[in-house]
N, C-alpha and C positions, 0 to 999 in steps of 0.2 A: 570473427570467423563468419558469422551470419551475414554481416554487411559485405564482406569481401566476396562471399559466394554469390550474393545477389548482383554484385558489380561485374562479375565475370561473364554475365550474359551479354554485356555490351563492350567489355574490355578484355585484354589478355590477362593472364594470371598475374604477371609481374606488375602490369599497370594498375590492376585492381588493388594489389597490396600497397603500391605507392600512393594511390589516391586515398585509400582507407587510412593510411598513416599520416595524411596531411601534406602529401607532396604534389598537390595539383599544379603548382608553378613549374615543377620539374617536368611535368607531362605536357605543359602548354604548347610547346613547339612540336611535339611528337604526335599527340592525339588531338583531334579537333575538339574545340571547346564544347560544342553541342554534345559530343559523345561523353565527355567528362561530366557534364551536368545530368545527362540521362542516367549514367552509371551511379552517380552520387544519389540521385533521387530514388532510384530503385533500391539501393542499399538502405537508405533511410526508411523507405516504405516497408521493407522486410523487417527491420528492427522495430518499427512502430507496431506492426501486426503482432509480433511476439510479445512486446510489452503490453499491448492492449489486452491480449488473451490472458496474460498473467494477472493483470489488474482485475479483469472480469472474474477469474477464478477466485482471487483473494476476496473480492466483494461478496461473492456467493458464500464462501466459507465463513466470513464474518457474520453474515445474516443468519446462516444455519446455526453457528455456534452460539450466538447471542440468544436466538429463539430457544435453543435447547437448554441453555442455562436458566432462562426465565421459566420455561416449562417445568424444569426440575424444582425450582423454588415454589411453584404453585401446586406441585404434586401433593396428594393427600398425605403422604408420608413425610412431608417436610416439617421442620420444626415450627413451633407455634409462633416464634418471633418473625420468621421469614414469611409465614402465611399471613400474619397480621399486617405486615408492611405492604407497601405498594410496589415493591420491586426496585425501589430506588436506594435502598440502604437499610441499615438496622433500624428497627422501630424503637422509639423513645417512649418510656412510660410517661403518663400525664403528670405524675407528681414530680418527676425529674425535670420536665420541661417548664413547669411553673414555679418551682422553688428557686430562690436566688442562689447564686454560686457561693460556696463556703470559702471563707477567707480565714485561715488559721491565725494570721497575725492580728485580726480584729476581734478574736475571741477574748472576752473579758475574764476568763478563768485564770 
């Protein structure tokens, strides 16, 4: 719809729908090639602007939400394990990190 409406500035309504649906060859003898190229480029430009704006909004939302979650982890009311960590995951106690893994099959009992 957006691409077609942008194409209608240089083509008729029917020709814009035909071009947007991939019928450029059918319009070849009816509409000059330059007009088809201009209409196609304006349609793609309109679609690109909308997609770029959506990507920009998504990027800003990601930054805001990630910063908000990190700020919540660093808040004074946060749990001790979250406050002790560096924000990259749950903290591991030193004794757990240095002790060898337990293997029940190798237990001599």
